[in-house]
PDB file of N, H, CA, C and O in Angstrom:
ATOM      1  N   MET A   1     147.515 156.180  98.860  1.00  0.00           N
ATOM      2  CA  MET A   1     146.395 155.980  97.967  1.00  0.00           C
ATOM      3  C   MET A   1     146.253 154.489  97.680  1.00  0.00           C
ATOM      4  O   MET A   1     147.252 153.794  97.491  1.00  0.00           O
ATOM      5  N   SER A   2     145.040 154.006  97.648  1.00  0.00           N
ATOM      6  H   SER A   2     144.229 154.570  97.802  1.00  0.00           H
ATOM      7  CA  SER A   2     144.818 152.584  97.402  1.00  0.00           C
ATOM      8  C   SER A   2     145.008 152.252  95.918  1.00  0.00           C
ATOM      9  O   SER A   2     144.871 153.107  95.044  1.00  0.00           O
ATOM     10  N   LYS A   3     145.318 151.016  95.676  1.00  0.00           N
ATOM     11  H   LYS A   3     145.429 150.321  96.386  1.00  0.00           H
ATOM     12  CA  LYS A   3     145.566 150.540  94.318  1.00  0.00           C
ATOM     13  C   LYS A   3     144.556 149.448  93.974  1.00  0.00           C
ATOM     14  O   LYS A   3     144.042 148.761  94.857  1.00  0.00           O
ATOM     15  N   ILE A   4     144.281 149.299  92.682  1.00  0.00           N
ATOM     16  H   ILE A   4     144.698 149.857  91.965  1.00  0.00           H
ATOM     17  CA  ILE A   4     143.426 148.221  92.208  1.00  0.00           C
ATOM     18  C   ILE A   4     144.109 147.516  91.045  1.00  0.00           C
ATOM     19  O   ILE A   4     144.807 148.138  90.244  1.00  0.00           O
ATOM     20  N   LYS A   5     143.895 146.205  90.968  1.00  0.00           N
ATOM     21  H   LYS A   5     143.328 145.700  91.619  1.00  0.00           H
ATOM     22  CA  LYS A   5     144.433 145.408  89.874  1.00  0.00           C
ATOM     23  C   LYS A   5     143.284 145.100  88.927  1.00  0.00           C
ATOM     24  O   LYS A   5     142.254 144.564  89.335  1.00  0.00           O
ATOM     25  N   ILE A   6     143.470 145.443  87.665  1.00  0.00           N
ATOM     26  H   ILE A   6     144.307 145.878  87.333  1.00  0.00           H
ATOM     27  CA  ILE A   6     142.446 145.223  86.648  1.00  0.00           C
ATOM     28  C   ILE A   6     142.939 144.111  85.734  1.00  0.00           C
ATOM     29  O   ILE A   6     144.050 144.183  85.207  1.00  0.00           O
ATOM     30  N   THR A   7     142.121 143.088  85.545  1.00  0.00           N
ATOM     31  H   THR A   7     141.219 143.030  85.972  1.00  0.00           H
ATOM     32  CA  THR A   7     142.446 141.966  84.677  1.00  0.00           C
ATOM     33  C   THR A   7     141.410 141.893  83.574  1.00  0.00           C
ATOM     34  O   THR A   7     140.210 141.837  83.845  1.00  0.00           O
ATOM     35  N   GLN A   8     141.867 141.894  82.337  1.00  0.00           N
ATOM     36  H   GLN A   8     142.841 141.940  82.117  1.00  0.00           H
ATOM     37  CA  GLN A   8     140.936 141.747  81.219  1.00  0.00           C
ATOM     38  C   GLN A   8     140.534 140.282  81.115  1.00  0.00           C
ATOM     39  O   GLN A   8     141.395 139.405  81.046  1.00  0.00           O
ATOM     40  N   THR A   9     139.232 140.013  81.103  1.00  0.00           N
ATOM     41  H   THR A   9     138.532 140.726  81.159  1.00  0.00           H
ATOM     42  CA  THR A   9     138.754 138.635  81.087  1.00  0.00           C
ATOM     43  C   THR A   9     138.191 138.214  79.735  1.00  0.00           C
ATOM     44  O   THR A   9     138.130 137.022  79.434  1.00  0.00           O
ATOM     45  N   LYS A  10     137.782 139.172  78.925  1.00  0.00           N
ATOM     46  H   LYS A  10     137.831 140.141  79.170  1.00  0.00           H
ATOM     47  CA  LYS A  10     137.187 138.848  77.628  1.00  0.00           C
ATOM     48  C   LYS A  10     137.833 139.672  76.529  1.00  0.00           C
ATOM     49  O   LYS A  10     138.433 140.716  76.787  1.00  0.00           O
ATOM     50  N   SER A  11     137.703 139.191  75.303  1.00  0.00           N
ATOM     51  H   SER A  11     137.216 138.343  75.094  1.00  0.00           H
ATOM     52  CA  SER A  11     138.255 139.862  74.140  1.00  0.00           C
ATOM     53  C   SER A  11     137.417 141.080  73.756  1.00  0.00           C
ATOM     54  O   SER A  11     136.238 141.168  74.099  1.00  0.00           O
ATOM     55  N   VAL A  12     138.039 142.018  73.041  1.00  0.00           N
ATOM     56  H   VAL A  12     138.997 141.947  72.763  1.00  0.00           H
ATOM     57  CA  VAL A  12     137.327 143.204  72.574  1.00  0.00           C
ATOM     58  C   VAL A  12     136.856 143.053  71.129  1.00  0.00           C
ATOM     59  O   VAL A  12     136.374 144.012  70.527  1.00  0.00           O
ATOM     60  N   ILE A  13     136.995 141.858  70.579  1.00  0.00           N
ATOM     61  H   ILE A  13     137.387 141.079  71.068  1.00  0.00           H
ATOM     62  CA  ILE A  13     136.496 141.607  69.228  1.00  0.00           C
ATOM     63  C   ILE A  13     134.979 141.784  69.223  1.00  0.00           C
ATOM     64  O   ILE A  13     134.288 141.320  70.130  1.00  0.00           O
ATOM     65  N   ASP A  14     134.471 142.456  68.197  1.00  0.00           N
ATOM     66  H   ASP A  14     135.033 142.833  67.460  1.00  0.00           H
ATOM     67  CA  ASP A  14     133.036 142.743  68.030  1.00  0.00           C
ATOM     68  C   ASP A  14     132.479 143.626  69.144  1.00  0.00           C
ATOM     69  O   ASP A  14     131.303 143.516  69.490  1.00  0.00           O
ATOM     70  N   ARG A  15     133.303 144.490  69.703  1.00  0.00           N
ATOM     71  H   ARG A  15     134.259 144.580  69.422  1.00  0.00           H
ATOM     72  CA  ARG A  15     132.853 145.459  70.705  1.00  0.00           C
ATOM     73  C   ARG A  15     132.873 146.849  70.067  1.00  0.00           C
ATOM     74  O   ARG A  15     133.623 147.081  69.119  1.00  0.00           O
ATOM     75  N   PRO A  16     132.061 147.770  70.575  1.00  0.00           N
ATOM     76  CA  PRO A  16     132.090 149.141  70.047  1.00  0.00           C
ATOM     77  C   PRO A  16     133.471 149.779  70.218  1.00  0.00           C
ATOM     78  O   PRO A  16     134.234 149.417  71.113  1.00  0.00           O
ATOM     79  N   LYS A  17     133.772 150.741  69.335  1.00  0.00           N
ATOM     80  H   LYS A  17     133.152 151.036  68.607  1.00  0.00           H
ATOM     81  CA  LYS A  17     135.083 151.374  69.337  1.00  0.00           C
ATOM     82  C   LYS A  17     135.399 152.055  70.669  1.00  0.00           C
ATOM     83  O   LYS A  17     136.546 152.031  71.115  1.00  0.00           O
ATOM     84  N   ASP A  18     134.400 152.659  71.307  1.00  0.00           N
ATOM     85  H   ASP A  18     133.468 152.679  70.945  1.00  0.00           H
ATOM     86  CA  ASP A  18     134.670 153.346  72.576  1.00  0.00           C
ATOM     87  C   ASP A  18     135.116 152.363  73.654  1.00  0.00           C
ATOM     88  O   ASP A  18     135.940 152.714  74.499  1.00  0.00           O
ATOM     89  N   GLN A  19     134.590 151.143  73.641  1.00  0.00           N
ATOM     90  H   GLN A  19     133.921 150.858  72.955  1.00  0.00           H
ATOM     91  CA  GLN A  19     135.020 150.141  74.614  1.00  0.00           C
ATOM     92  C   GLN A  19     136.438 149.662  74.299  1.00  0.00           C
ATOM     93  O   GLN A  19     137.230 149.437  75.214  1.00  0.00           O
ATOM     94  N   LYS A  20     136.760 149.507  73.025  1.00  0.00           N
ATOM     95  H   LYS A  20     136.117 149.690  72.282  1.00  0.00           H
ATOM     96  CA  LYS A  20     138.118 149.114  72.634  1.00  0.00           C
ATOM     97  C   LYS A  20     139.129 150.169  73.083  1.00  0.00           C
ATOM     98  O   LYS A  20     140.197 149.834  73.595  1.00  0.00           O
ATOM     99  N   LEU A  21     138.788 151.439  72.888  1.00  0.00           N
ATOM    100  H   LEU A  21     137.921 151.711  72.472  1.00  0.00           H
ATOM    101  CA  LEU A  21     139.688 152.518  73.272  1.00  0.00           C
ATOM    102  C   LEU A  21     139.834 152.615  74.789  1.00  0.00           C
ATOM    103  O   LEU A  21     140.908 152.955  75.286  1.00  0.00           O
ATOM    104  N   THR A  22     138.770 152.322  75.523  1.00  0.00           N
ATOM    105  H   THR A  22     137.898 152.046  75.119  1.00  0.00           H
ATOM    106  CA  THR A  22     138.835 152.352  76.983  1.00  0.00           C
ATOM    107  C   THR A  22     139.753 151.246  77.501  1.00  0.00           C
ATOM    108  O   THR A  22     140.552 151.476  78.408  1.00  0.00           O
ATOM    109  N   ILE A  23     139.640 150.057  76.933  1.00  0.00           N
ATOM    110  H   ILE A  23     138.990 149.870  76.197  1.00  0.00           H
ATOM    111  CA  ILE A  23     140.527 148.945  77.309  1.00  0.00           C
ATOM    112  C   ILE A  23     141.981 149.329  77.032  1.00  0.00           C
ATOM    113  O   ILE A  23     142.860 149.068  77.853  1.00  0.00           O
ATOM    114  N   GLU A  24     142.230 149.942  75.889  1.00  0.00           N
ATOM    115  H   GLU A  24     141.516 150.154  75.222  1.00  0.00           H
ATOM    116  CA  GLU A  24     143.585 150.367  75.543  1.00  0.00           C
ATOM    117  C   GLU A  24     144.090 151.437  76.510  1.00  0.00           C
ATOM    118  O   GLU A  24     145.252 151.410  76.915  1.00  0.00           O
ATOM    119  N   ALA A  25     143.224 152.374  76.880  1.00  0.00           N
ATOM    120  H   ALA A  25     142.280 152.397  76.551  1.00  0.00           H
ATOM    121  CA  ALA A  25     143.609 153.443  77.800  1.00  0.00           C
ATOM    122  C   ALA A  25     143.930 152.893  79.192  1.00  0.00           C
ATOM    123  O   ALA A  25     144.741 153.472  79.915  1.00  0.00           O
ATOM    124  N   LEU A  26     143.306 151.790  79.566  1.00  0.00           N
ATOM    125  H   LEU A  26     142.647 151.320  78.979  1.00  0.00           H
ATOM    126  CA  LEU A  26     143.596 151.152  80.847  1.00  0.00           C
ATOM    127  C   LEU A  26     144.903 150.365  80.814  1.00  0.00           C
ATOM    128  O   LEU A  26     145.353 149.869  81.846  1.00  0.00           O
ATOM    129  N   GLY A  27     145.516 150.248  79.635  1.00  0.00           N
ATOM    130  H   GLY A  27     145.151 150.651  78.796  1.00  0.00           H
ATOM    131  CA  GLY A  27     146.785 149.524  79.531  1.00  0.00           C
ATOM    132  C   GLY A  27     146.599 148.045  79.274  1.00  0.00           C
ATOM    133  O   GLY A  27     147.533 147.261  79.437  1.00  0.00           O
ATOM    134  N   LEU A  28     145.408 147.661  78.877  1.00  0.00           N
ATOM    135  H   LEU A  28     144.649 148.298  78.745  1.00  0.00           H
ATOM    136  CA  LEU A  28     145.111 146.264  78.599  1.00  0.00           C
ATOM    137  C   LEU A  28     145.041 146.074  77.088  1.00  0.00           C
ATOM    138  O   LEU A  28     145.183 147.039  76.337  1.00  0.00           O
ATOM    139  N   GLY A  29     144.826 144.850  76.638  1.00  0.00           N
ATOM    140  H   GLY A  29     144.710 144.066  77.248  1.00  0.00           H
ATOM    141  CA  GLY A  29     144.746 144.634  75.202  1.00  0.00           C
ATOM    142  C   GLY A  29     144.370 143.221  74.828  1.00  0.00           C
ATOM    143  O   GLY A  29     143.844 142.980  73.741  1.00  0.00           O
ATOM    144  N   ARG A  30     144.631 142.296  75.711  1.00  0.00           N
ATOM    145  H   ARG A  30     145.059 142.492  76.593  1.00  0.00           H
ATOM    146  CA  ARG A  30     144.314 140.896  75.455  1.00  0.00           C
ATOM    147  C   ARG A  30     143.772 140.277  76.735  1.00  0.00           C
ATOM    148  O   ARG A  30     144.075 140.746  77.832  1.00  0.00           O
ATOM    149  N   PRO A  31     142.974 139.229  76.599  1.00  0.00           N
ATOM    150  CA  PRO A  31     142.497 138.551  77.808  1.00  0.00           C
ATOM    151  C   PRO A  31     143.663 138.079  78.671  1.00  0.00           C
ATOM    152  O   PRO A  31     144.700 137.647  78.168  1.00  0.00           O
ATOM    153  N   ASN A  32     143.464 138.172  79.974  1.00  0.00           N
ATOM    154  H   ASN A  32     142.621 138.522  80.382  1.00  0.00           H
ATOM    155  CA  ASN A  32     144.425 137.791  81.016  1.00  0.00           C
ATOM    156  C   ASN A  32     145.562 138.789  81.200  1.00  0.00           C
ATOM    157  O   ASN A  32     146.474 138.526  81.985  1.00  0.00           O
ATOM    158  N   TRP A  33     145.541 139.912  80.512  1.00  0.00           N
ATOM    159  H   TRP A  33     144.801 140.125  79.875  1.00  0.00           H
ATOM    160  CA  TRP A  33     146.510 140.964  80.797  1.00  0.00           C
ATOM    161  C   TRP A  33     146.066 141.670  82.062  1.00  0.00           C
ATOM    162  O   TRP A  33     144.870 141.830  82.305  1.00  0.00           O
ATOM    163  N   GLN A  34     147.039 142.097  82.875  1.00  0.00           N
ATOM    164  H   GLN A  34     148.010 141.967  82.678  1.00  0.00           H
ATOM    165  CA  GLN A  34     146.730 142.758  84.142  1.00  0.00           C
ATOM    166  C   GLN A  34     147.475 144.073  84.223  1.00  0.00           C
ATOM    167  O   GLN A  34     148.544 144.241  83.638  1.00  0.00           O
ATOM    168  N   LYS A  35     146.890 144.999  84.959  1.00  0.00           N
ATOM    169  H   LYS A  35     146.021 144.863  85.435  1.00  0.00           H
ATOM    170  CA  LYS A  35     147.499 146.303  85.169  1.00  0.00           C
ATOM    171  C   LYS A  35     147.083 146.811  86.537  1.00  0.00           C
ATOM    172  O   LYS A  35     145.938 146.623  86.948  1.00  0.00           O
ATOM    173  N   ILE A  36     147.999 147.450  87.242  1.00  0.00           N
ATOM    174  H   ILE A  36     148.929 147.603  86.908  1.00  0.00           H
ATOM    175  CA  ILE A  36     147.697 148.036  88.546  1.00  0.00           C
ATOM    176  C   ILE A  36     147.599 149.547  88.383  1.00  0.00           C
ATOM    177  O   ILE A  36     148.500 150.183  87.837  1.00  0.00           O
ATOM    178  N   HIS A  37     146.499 150.112  88.862  1.00  0.00           N
ATOM    179  H   HIS A  37     145.767 149.595  89.306  1.00  0.00           H
ATOM    180  CA  HIS A  37     146.247 151.548  88.782  1.00  0.00           C
ATOM    181  C   HIS A  37     145.905 152.083  90.161  1.00  0.00           C
ATOM    182  O   HIS A  37     145.512 151.330  91.053  1.00  0.00           O
ATOM    183  N   ASN A  38     146.058 153.402  90.328  1.00  0.00           N
ATOM    184  H   ASN A  38     146.377 154.013  89.604  1.00  0.00           H
ATOM    185  CA  ASN A  38     145.543 154.068  91.516  1.00  0.00           C
ATOM    186  C   ASN A  38     144.027 154.034  91.458  1.00  0.00           C
ATOM    187  O   ASN A  38     143.446 154.105  90.376  1.00  0.00           O
ATOM    188  N   ASP A  39     143.390 153.927  92.597  1.00  0.00           N
ATOM    189  H   ASP A  39     143.862 153.869  93.476  1.00  0.00           H
ATOM    190  CA  ASP A  39     141.929 153.880  92.661  1.00  0.00           C
ATOM    191  C   ASP A  39     141.389 155.311  92.662  1.00  0.00           C
ATOM    192  O   ASP A  39     141.202 155.916  93.717  1.00  0.00           O
ATOM    193  N   THR A  40     141.142 155.839  91.463  1.00  0.00           N
ATOM    194  H   THR A  40     141.294 155.347  90.605  1.00  0.00           H
ATOM    195  CA  THR A  40     140.640 157.201  91.311  1.00  0.00           C
ATOM    196  C   THR A  40     139.255 157.167  90.665  1.00  0.00           C
ATOM    197  O   THR A  40     138.884 156.160  90.062  1.00  0.00           O
ATOM    198  N   PRO A  41     138.488 158.245  90.780  1.00  0.00           N
ATOM    199  CA  PRO A  41     137.177 158.281  90.130  1.00  0.00           C
ATOM    200  C   PRO A  41     137.267 158.133  88.610  1.00  0.00           C
ATOM    201  O   PRO A  41     136.367 157.565  87.991  1.00  0.00           O
ATOM    202  N   GLN A  42     138.337 158.637  88.007  1.00  0.00           N
ATOM    203  H   GLN A  42     139.068 159.098  88.510  1.00  0.00           H
ATOM    204  CA  GLN A  42     138.494 158.526  86.560  1.00  0.00           C
ATOM    205  C   GLN A  42     138.676 157.066  86.141  1.00  0.00           C
ATOM    206  O   GLN A  42     138.057 156.611  85.179  1.00  0.00           O
ATOM    207  N   ILE A  43     139.519 156.341  86.860  1.00  0.00           N
ATOM    208  H   ILE A  43     140.022 156.711  87.641  1.00  0.00           H
ATOM    209  CA  ILE A  43     139.752 154.931  86.554  1.00  0.00           C
ATOM    210  C   ILE A  43     138.487 154.127  86.826  1.00  0.00           C
ATOM    211  O   ILE A  43     138.148 153.236  86.047  1.00  0.00           O
ATOM    212  N   ARG A  44     137.782 154.425  87.918  1.00  0.00           N
ATOM    213  H   ARG A  44     138.058 155.148  88.551  1.00  0.00           H
ATOM    214  CA  ARG A  44     136.531 153.730  88.223  1.00  0.00           C
ATOM    215  C   ARG A  44     135.495 153.946  87.121  1.00  0.00           C
ATOM    216  O   ARG A  44     134.747 153.028  86.785  1.00  0.00           O
ATOM    217  N   GLY A  45     135.445 155.151  86.558  1.00  0.00           N
ATOM    218  H   GLY A  45     136.052 155.898  86.830  1.00  0.00           H
ATOM    219  CA  GLY A  45     134.523 155.422  85.456  1.00  0.00           C
ATOM    220  C   GLY A  45     134.860 154.603  84.222  1.00  0.00           C
ATOM    221  O   GLY A  45     133.971 154.100  83.535  1.00  0.00           O
ATOM    222  N   MET A  46     136.155 154.473  83.947  1.00  0.00           N
ATOM    223  H   MET A  46     136.878 154.882  84.505  1.00  0.00           H
ATOM    224  CA  MET A  46     136.587 153.659  82.809  1.00  0.00           C
ATOM    225  C   MET A  46     136.244 152.191  83.038  1.00  0.00           C
ATOM    226  O   MET A  46     135.798 151.497  82.124  1.00  0.00           O
ATOM    227  N   ILE A  47     136.456 151.731  84.260  1.00  0.00           N
ATOM    228  H   ILE A  47     136.819 152.295  85.002  1.00  0.00           H
ATOM    229  CA  ILE A  47     136.126 150.338  84.595  1.00  0.00           C
ATOM    230  C   ILE A  47     134.627 150.109  84.445  1.00  0.00           C
ATOM    231  O   ILE A  47     134.202 149.072  83.939  1.00  0.00           O
ATOM    232  N   ASN A  48     133.833 151.071  84.883  1.00  0.00           N
ATOM    233  H   ASN A  48     134.179 151.914  85.295  1.00  0.00           H
ATOM    234  CA  ASN A  48     132.379 150.937  84.790  1.00  0.00           C
ATOM    235  C   ASN A  48     131.923 150.781  83.335  1.00  0.00           C
ATOM    236  O   ASN A  48     130.963 150.064  83.054  1.00  0.00           O
ATOM    237  N   LYS A  49     132.612 151.452  82.423  1.00  0.00           N
ATOM    238  H   LYS A  49     133.392 152.034  82.651  1.00  0.00           H
ATOM    239  CA  LYS A  49     132.254 151.391  81.009  1.00  0.00           C
ATOM    240  C   LYS A  49     132.513 149.997  80.423  1.00  0.00           C
ATOM    241  O   LYS A  49     131.782 149.551  79.538  1.00  0.00           O
ATOM    242  N   VAL A  50     133.540 149.315  80.910  1.00  0.00           N
ATOM    243  H   VAL A  50     134.134 149.677  81.629  1.00  0.00           H
ATOM    244  CA  VAL A  50     133.897 147.996  80.369  1.00  0.00           C
ATOM    245  C   VAL A  50     133.825 146.918  81.443  1.00  0.00           C
ATOM    246  O   VAL A  50     134.584 145.950  81.399  1.00  0.00           O
ATOM    247  N   ARG A  51     132.926 147.074  82.400  1.00  0.00           N
ATOM    248  H   ARG A  51     132.310 147.861  82.436  1.00  0.00           H
ATOM    249  CA  ARG A  51     132.861 146.150  83.541  1.00  0.00           C
ATOM    250  C   ARG A  51     132.553 144.713  83.129  1.00  0.00           C
ATOM    251  O   ARG A  51     132.867 143.780  83.869  1.00  0.00           O
ATOM    252  N   HIS A  52     131.944 144.522  81.964  1.00  0.00           N
ATOM    253  H   HIS A  52     131.689 145.280  81.363  1.00  0.00           H
ATOM    254  CA  HIS A  52     131.644 143.172  81.488  1.00  0.00           C
ATOM    255  C   HIS A  52     132.858 142.507  80.837  1.00  0.00           C
ATOM    256  O   HIS A  52     132.800 141.328  80.488  1.00  0.00           O
ATOM    257  N   LEU A  53     133.957 143.249  80.671  1.00  0.00           N
ATOM    258  H   LEU A  53     134.004 144.207  80.955  1.00  0.00           H
ATOM    259  CA  LEU A  53     135.167 142.716  80.044  1.00  0.00           C
ATOM    260  C   LEU A  53     136.333 142.565  81.016  1.00  0.00           C
ATOM    261  O   LEU A  53     137.356 141.978  80.664  1.00  0.00           O
ATOM    262  N   VAL A  54     136.191 143.087  82.238  1.00  0.00           N
ATOM    263  H   VAL A  54     135.360 143.564  82.524  1.00  0.00           H
ATOM    264  CA  VAL A  54     137.311 143.089  83.170  1.00  0.00           C
ATOM    265  C   VAL A  54     136.908 142.566  84.548  1.00  0.00           C
ATOM    266  O   VAL A  54     135.727 142.477  84.884  1.00  0.00           O
ATOM    267  N   LYS A  55     137.931 142.224  85.333  1.00  0.00           N
ATOM    268  H   LYS A  55     138.891 142.296  85.060  1.00  0.00           H
ATOM    269  CA  LYS A  55     137.755 141.849  86.738  1.00  0.00           C
ATOM    270  C   LYS A  55     138.625 142.795  87.553  1.00  0.00           C
ATOM    271  O   LYS A  55     139.760 143.084  87.173  1.00  0.00           O
ATOM    272  N   VAL A  56     138.096 143.275  88.669  1.00  0.00           N
ATOM    273  H   VAL A  56     137.175 143.040  88.978  1.00  0.00           H
ATOM    274  CA  VAL A  56     138.802 144.251  89.492  1.00  0.00           C
ATOM    275  C   VAL A  56     139.046 143.677  90.877  1.00  0.00           C
ATOM    276  O   VAL A  56     138.145 143.105  91.491  1.00  0.00           O
ATOM    277  N   GLU A  57     140.287 143.835  91.369  1.00  0.00           N
ATOM    278  H   GLU A  57     141.019 144.300  90.871  1.00  0.00           H
ATOM    279  CA  GLU A  57     140.652 143.378  92.699  1.00  0.00           C
ATOM    280  C   GLU A  57     141.393 144.489  93.424  1.00  0.00           C
ATOM    281  O   GLU A  57     142.109 145.280  92.810  1.00  0.00           O
ATOM    282  N   SER A  58     141.214 144.538  94.729  1.00  0.00           N
ATOM    283  H   SER A  58     140.633 143.896  95.228  1.00  0.00           H
ATOM    284  CA  SER A  58     141.943 145.495  95.555  1.00  0.00           C
ATOM    285  C   SER A  58     143.342 144.945  95.814  1.00  0.00           C
ATOM    286  O   SER A  58     143.524 143.737  95.968  1.00  0.00           O
ATOM    287  N   VAL A  59     144.330 145.842  95.863  1.00  0.00           N
ATOM    288  H   VAL A  59     144.182 146.823  95.738  1.00  0.00           H
ATOM    289  CA  VAL A  59     145.716 145.445  96.098  1.00  0.00           C
ATOM    290  C   VAL A  59     146.172 146.050  97.409  1.00  0.00           C
ATOM    291  O   VAL A  59     146.003 147.245  97.648  1.00  0.00           O
ATOM    292  N   LYS A  60     146.749 145.216  98.254  1.00  0.00           N
ATOM    293  H   LYS A  60     146.886 144.245  98.059  1.00  0.00           H
ATOM    294  CA  LYS A  60     147.300 145.709  99.514  1.00  0.00           C
ATOM    295  C   LYS A  60     148.734 146.162  99.273  1.00  0.00           C
ATOM    296  O   LYS A  60     149.530 145.454  98.657  1.00  0.00           O
ATOM    297  N   LEU A  61     149.045 147.345  99.768  1.00  0.00           N
ATOM    298  H   LEU A  61     148.398 147.920 100.269  1.00  0.00           H
ATOM    299  CA  LEU A  61     150.387 147.881  99.618  1.00  0.00           C
ATOM    300  C   LEU A  61     151.278 147.398 100.750  1.00  0.00           C
ATOM    301  O   LEU A  61     150.888 147.424 101.918  1.00  0.00           O
ATOM    302  N   GLU A  62     152.461 146.964 100.399  1.00  0.00           N
ATOM    303  H   GLU A  62     152.777 146.943  99.450  1.00  0.00           H
ATOM    304  CA  GLU A  62     153.421 146.552 101.409  1.00  0.00           C
ATOM    305  C   GLU A  62     154.389 147.691 101.645  1.00  0.00           C
ATOM    306  O   GLU A  62     154.935 148.256 100.698  1.00  0.00           O
ATOM    307  N   LYS A  63     154.599 148.025 102.884  1.00  0.00           N
ATOM    308  H   LYS A  63     154.156 147.567 103.654  1.00  0.00           H
ATOM    309  CA  LYS A  63     155.550 149.091 103.207  1.00  0.00           C
ATOM    310  C   LYS A  63     156.952 148.534 103.195  1.00  0.00           C
ATOM    311  O   LYS A  63     157.230 147.465 103.738  1.00  0.00           O
ATOM    312  N   LYS A  64     157.837 149.299 102.551  1.00  0.00           N
ATOM    313  H   LYS A  64     157.610 150.168 102.110  1.00  0.00           H
ATOM    314  CA  LYS A  64     159.232 148.886 102.500  1.00  0.00           C
ATOM    315  C   LYS A  64     159.922 149.271 103.799  1.00  0.00           C
ATOM    316  O   LYS A  64     159.690 150.345 104.354  1.00  0.00           O
ATOM    317  N   LYS A  65     160.761 148.383 104.262  1.00  0.00           N
ATOM    318  H   LYS A  65     160.950 147.511 103.811  1.00  0.00           H
ATOM    319  CA  LYS A  65     161.544 148.689 105.460  1.00  0.00           C
ATOM    320  C   LYS A  65     162.781 149.454 105.040  1.00  0.00           C
ATOM    321  O   LYS A  65     163.525 149.029 104.156  1.00  0.00           O
ATOM    322  N   VAL A  66     162.989 150.577 105.679  1.00  0.00           N
ATOM    323  H   VAL A  66     162.385 150.923 106.397  1.00  0.00           H
ATOM    324  CA  VAL A  66     164.146 151.403 105.374  1.00  0.00           C
ATOM    325  C   VAL A  66     165.185 151.169 106.454  1.00  0.00           C
ATOM    326  O   VAL A  66     164.907 151.305 107.645  1.00  0.00           O
ATOM    327  N   LYS A  67     166.349 150.826 106.032  1.00  0.00           N
ATOM    328  H   LYS A  67     166.575 150.716 105.064  1.00  0.00           H
ATOM    329  CA  LYS A  67     167.425 150.547 106.974  1.00  0.00           C
ATOM    330  C   LYS A  67     168.125 151.848 107.334  1.00  0.00           C
ATOM    331  O   LYS A  67     168.619 152.557 106.457  1.00  0.00           O
ATOM    332  N   ALA A  68     168.165 152.156 108.600  1.00  0.00           N
ATOM    333  H   ALA A  68     167.764 151.580 109.312  1.00  0.00           H
ATOM    334  CA  ALA A  68     168.821 153.382 109.061  1.00  0.00           C
ATOM    335  C   ALA A  68     170.329 153.182 109.095  1.00  0.00           C
ATOM    336  O   ALA A  68     170.825 152.166 109.581  1.00  0.00           O
ATOM    337  N   SER A  69     171.034 154.149 108.581  1.00  0.00           N
ATOM    338  H   SER A  69     170.631 154.975 108.186  1.00  0.00           H
ATOM    339  CA  SER A  69     172.511 154.059 108.560  1.00  0.00           C
ATOM    340  C   SER A  69     173.120 154.848 109.676  1.00  0.00           C
ATOM    341  O   SER A  69     174.343 154.884 109.810  1.00  0.00           O
TER     342      SER A  69
END
């Protein structure tokens, strides 16, 4: 599953309560805080609600090398 990195770019001061709660549900709280989430429709909907407060980037997953014994 692909991952996305969400970075809060603006403060939630003077924002409606639903936007404040959405930022909190995403695991953010202050500008420049970052969180990595799975790219799901639910997370995309939350991002869409606060798209003016956050920046979204795609994250490439690195596969771990497993050493055979």
